[in-house]
N, C-alpha and C positions, 0 to 999 in steps of 0.2 A: 426797965423790965415791966412788962404788963402784969398787973395784979388783978384787974377786974375790967370787964367789958359790959356796959349797959347798952343793949341793942336799941336802936331807934325803932319807931313804929313800923317803918318799911321792912327792916330786916327781921324784927321780932315776929312778924306774921309768917315768915318763911322758915323759921327755925322751930322744930318740935321741942317742947318741954321747958325751954329756958328763955328768960328775958334778960337775966344777969348771969354772967359766967365768970367764975373765979379761976385764976391761973396761979401756978406755983413756979418758983425758980426751977430750972432744969427742963426736963422733958414733960410735955403735956400732950396727951392724946385725946382727940375727939372721935368718939365711936358712934356708929348708928348705921342703919341700912340706908341704901340709896334714897335720896329725897327727904332726909330728915334735917338737912341744913348745915352739914359739916363744911362744905365749901363756902356757903353763905357766911358763916361765922368768920372764916379767914378773909374773905373779901371785905367784910364789914371792918375788920381790924385794919386791913391794908389801905382801904380807900374811902370809907364813909366818914364824912365830916360831921354827921348828925349823931352817930353813936358816940357814947361817952366812954373814955378810957381812964382808968386810974393807973398811973404809972409810978414806979419808983425810979426817979432820975430820968435823964434823957434816954430815949429809946429809939433805935433805928430798926425799922421793919424791912425785912427782905422776904418777898413773897414768891415762892416757887409754885406757880400755877401750871397744872398739867396742860392747859390750853395754850400756854406760851412756851417758846423755845428757851427763853432766857429769863432768870429771876428779875423781878421788879423791885426797886428799892424806894423807900420813902424816908427822908431824913438822911443824916450822915454827910460824908465829905465828897469832894470832887474825885477822890480816888475811886469811888464807886463807879463813876462814869468810865474811867479807864478799864476797870474790871468788867463792866458791862460790854465794852467794845471787844475785849479779848474773848469773852464768852460768845458774843454774836459771831465772831470770826470762826470760833470752834464749832458753833452750831451749824454752820454751812456744810460741814463735812462729818457730822456726828449723828448718831441715833439719839433718841430722847433719853434712853438709859445712860448713854455715854455723857451727854451734856449735864445730867444731874450729878454724875460722878465728878465731872470737871468743875462744876460750880462749887461743890464742897471743897475741892482742893485749891480753888482760886480765891474764894471769898475769905477775907480775914475777919474773924469774929472777935468781939470784945464783950465785956460784961454789959454793954449797952445794946448788943445785937439781939434781936428777936427774929428768929427764922420761922416763917409761916410756910408749912409744907402741905400742899394739897395732893394727897394720894401719891407720895413719892415712889411707891412700889410699882406704879404703872410702867410697863415695858422693862422691868428689871428681872433678870434671871436670878436663881437662888444665890449664886456667888456674889452678884452685885447687891442683892438684898443684905447679905451679911456684911459686905463692905460699907454699904450705906448705913447700916445700924452702927457699925464701928465709927464711921465719920460723925454720926449724930452724937454718939457718946463723947467723942473727942471734942466736939463743939461745946457740949455741956460742961465738960471738964475745964474748958477755957473760959467759962463764965457765960456763955450764950444761953438764952432761953429758946426753946423750940416748942412751937404749937403745931401739931401734926394731925390733919384729918386723914384717917386711914382705916383700912379693913385688915391690914397685915398684922398678924399676931406677933411676929418677931419684934415689932416696935413697942409692944405693950409692957414688956418687962421693965420694972423700975419707974414707970411713968405715972404721973398724976392723970387719972382717967376721968373724962367727962362723957357720960352716955346720953345721947340725945333720944334714945328709946330705952325705957326701963328694962333692966335685965338683959340687954342685948349682948354684953360680954359673956354673961353666964350661958346664954343660949349658944353662942358661937363655940365656947369651950366644950359644952356638952356634946354638940354635934361633931366636933373634932375628935373627941374621945370615942365616939361611936364608929368612926370610920375604920372599917376592917383593914383597909390597905395600910394603915399606920401600925397595925398590930401584927401583920404578917411578917415572916422572916425576909430579910433582904437577901436577894439572890447574889451569890458571889461569882 
């Protein structure tokens, strides 16, 4: 489990506000407007040899990057290679939203698993967002740690939140509360 990330100089200059980021067990959400470094933090965790990680025990990172069709793994067993091949085959015939769902149903999580999710809400309809939220909670219940860069408010509940822009969450909530469409009666 990742407890702390000290960003190297290269990554630190691309992330607003933080040089050291602390993470908790369970669900961690990184918030901020576009360009504040949410994806950069995830890439630093997944791939940078110069960033320093403080971990509790062995940790296997699985990176769900919106730019890739299939999650990338670092650490772990050869079983991950088989899982990757299955997901690559599915990806040939699936949408991005479907492959994210398939990945969650295919990957076996353990307490050593740290899932890095880069805007998993991309290309997901509302029903799939609810299913994804449920899958994320299930992974956490099985001991996995999740670090998620997102704009999706459905993922905020019960999460340890790191804001890369001060009061960003407060501003988003305030704007959602002002939306008249959320206050109008649903048509039957």
